[in-house]
C-alpha positions as CSV (number, residue, x, y, z in Angstrom):
1,M,-20.8,16.1,-27.1
2,A,-22.3,17.7,-24.0
3,A,-22.8,21.5,-22.8
4,G,-19.5,22.0,-20.8
5,D,-17.1,19.3,-22.0
6,I,-13.8,20.6,-23.5
7,E,-13.4,21.0,-27.7
8,T,-10.0,21.4,-29.6
9,F,-11.0,22.8,-32.4
10,R,-9.0,24.3,-35.9
11,R,-9.9,28.2,-36.6
12,D,-7.8,30.4,-39.4
13,G,-5.2,28.3,-39.1
14,L,-4.4,27.8,-35.5
15,W,-5.8,25.2,-32.6
16,F,-8.0,26.5,-29.4
17,N,-9.6,25.0,-27.0
18,R,-13.1,25.8,-25.8
19,I,-16.3,24.6,-23.9
20,E,-18.7,23.1,-25.6
21,G,-21.6,25.5,-25.9
22,E,-19.5,28.9,-25.6
23,S,-18.3,31.1,-28.0
24,R,-15.4,31.8,-25.8
25,T,-12.0,29.9,-26.4
26,L,-9.5,28.7,-23.2
27,G,-6.6,30.1,-23.4
28,P,-4.4,30.9,-26.4
29,G,-4.1,29.6,-29.5
30,F,-1.7,26.6,-30.4
31,E,0.0,26.5,-33.8
32,K,0.5,22.6,-33.5
33,E,-2.3,20.6,-33.0
34,K,-0.3,18.3,-30.8
35,E,-0.2,21.3,-28.2
36,A,-3.7,22.4,-28.3
37,I,-5.1,18.2,-27.2
38,V,-2.5,18.4,-24.7
39,A,-3.8,21.7,-23.0
40,G,-7.3,20.7,-23.7
41,R,-7.3,17.2,-22.2
42,E,-5.9,19.0,-19.2
43,A,-8.4,21.1,-19.3
44,A,-11.0,18.0,-19.5
45,V,-10.0,15.8,-16.5
46,A,-9.3,19.4,-14.4
47,R,-13.4,19.9,-14.8
48,Q,-13.8,16.1,-15.1
49,V,-15.8,16.4,-18.2
50,D,-14.9,14.7,-21.9
51,H,-12.4,15.7,-24.4
52,N,-13.1,15.9,-27.9
53,L,-11.4,16.9,-30.9
54,K,-13.1,19.2,-34.0
55,F,-11.5,18.4,-36.8
56,S,-13.0,21.1,-39.1
57,E,-15.2,24.7,-38.4
58,G,-18.9,25.1,-38.3
59,P,-21.3,22.6,-38.0
60,T,-20.1,19.2,-38.8
61,D,-20.3,15.6,-37.5
62,D,-16.5,15.7,-38.4
63,I,-15.7,14.8,-34.2
64,A,-14.0,12.1,-32.3
65,A,-13.7,11.6,-28.5
66,Y,-10.0,12.0,-27.5
67,G,-8.8,9.7,-25.0
68,T,-10.0,8.3,-22.0
69,N,-13.2,10.2,-20.9
70,P,-12.8,11.4,-17.1
71,R,-16.3,10.9,-16.5
72,D,-15.9,7.2,-16.6
73,V,-12.8,7.0,-13.9
74,T,-13.1,6.3,-10.3
75,P,-11.3,8.6,-7.7
76,N,-8.9,5.2,-7.7
77,G,-8.1,4.9,-11.6
78,I,-10.9,2.0,-12.1
79,G,-13.4,2.4,-14.8
């Protein structure tokens, strides 16, 4: 993950999104993982960065890229 990418993660029973490298979250917490993923994906597309899903809180290697990486998509939709 690179600084500036969007990360969706779980904390205290809720799902959040944040910009990698920052402690503040983007918007409210979500009770459902799917809602947080949709919001995180939209934020990543808007910023043209990657979106990653973190499965556990704290230092971990348990991270997965989620969906098509916007950095790899050209304006005409062909990567």
